[in-house]
C-alpha positions as CSV (number, residue, x, y, z in Angstrom):
1,M,148.4,46.8,128.9
2,K,144.8,46.0,129.6
3,Q,143.3,47.2,132.9
4,N,141.3,44.9,135.2
5,T,137.8,46.2,134.6
6,D,136.5,44.5,137.8
7,A,138.6,47.1,139.8
8,W,136.7,50.1,138.2
9,T,133.2,51.4,138.4
10,A,131.3,54.2,136.6
11,I,129.8,57.2,138.3
12,R,127.6,60.0,136.9
13,I,128.5,63.6,137.2
14,P,126.9,66.7,135.6
15,R,128.2,67.2,132.1
16,A,129.0,70.8,132.7
17,F,131.2,69.8,135.6
18,K,133.0,67.2,133.4
19,D,133.4,69.8,130.7
20,S,134.9,72.3,133.0
21,I,137.4,69.7,134.2
22,D,138.2,68.8,130.6
23,L,138.9,72.5,129.8
24,F,141.0,72.9,132.9
25,L,143.1,69.9,132.0
26,I,143.6,71.1,128.5
27,E,144.7,74.5,129.7
28,H,147.1,73.0,132.3
29,P,148.9,70.1,130.7
30,E,151.8,70.8,133.1
31,L,149.8,69.2,135.9
32,G,150.2,65.8,134.2
33,Y,146.6,64.5,134.4
34,R,145.8,62.2,131.4
35,S,142.1,62.1,131.9
36,V,139.1,63.4,133.9
37,A,139.0,60.1,135.7
38,Q,142.7,60.4,136.8
39,F,142.0,63.9,138.0
40,L,138.9,62.9,140.0
41,V,140.6,59.9,141.6
42,D,143.5,62.1,142.7
43,S,141.1,64.9,143.9
44,G,138.9,62.4,145.8
45,R,141.9,60.7,147.4
46,R,143.3,64.1,148.6
47,R,139.9,65.2,150.0
48,L,139.5,62.0,151.9
49,E,143.0,62.4,153.4
50,E,142.0,66.0,154.4
51,L,138.8,64.9,156.0
52,N,140.3,62.0,157.8
53,A,143.1,64.2,159.2
54,A,140.5,66.9,160.3
55,L,138.3,64.3,161.9
56,S,141.3,62.6,163.6
57,G,142.4,66.0,164.9
58,A,138.9,66.8,166.2
59,A,138.7,63.5,167.9
60,R,142.1,64.1,169.6
61,G,141.0,67.6,170.6
62,A,137.8,66.2,172.2
63,V,139.8,63.7,174.3
64,E,142.5,66.2,175.4
């Protein structure tokens, strides 16, 4: 199945960082990540959720 390339973009990251993720994924196949891209999308999504939750909590605390 071909992916819609219009829905994707490229980013540049340091090669050493990419290589360390590659090694981590090779050492931990039980995590189920198929690629560095999949890992980074998941990591970024989780981090955004954490930050949004923290900022929402901070905003509620300021109001209370």
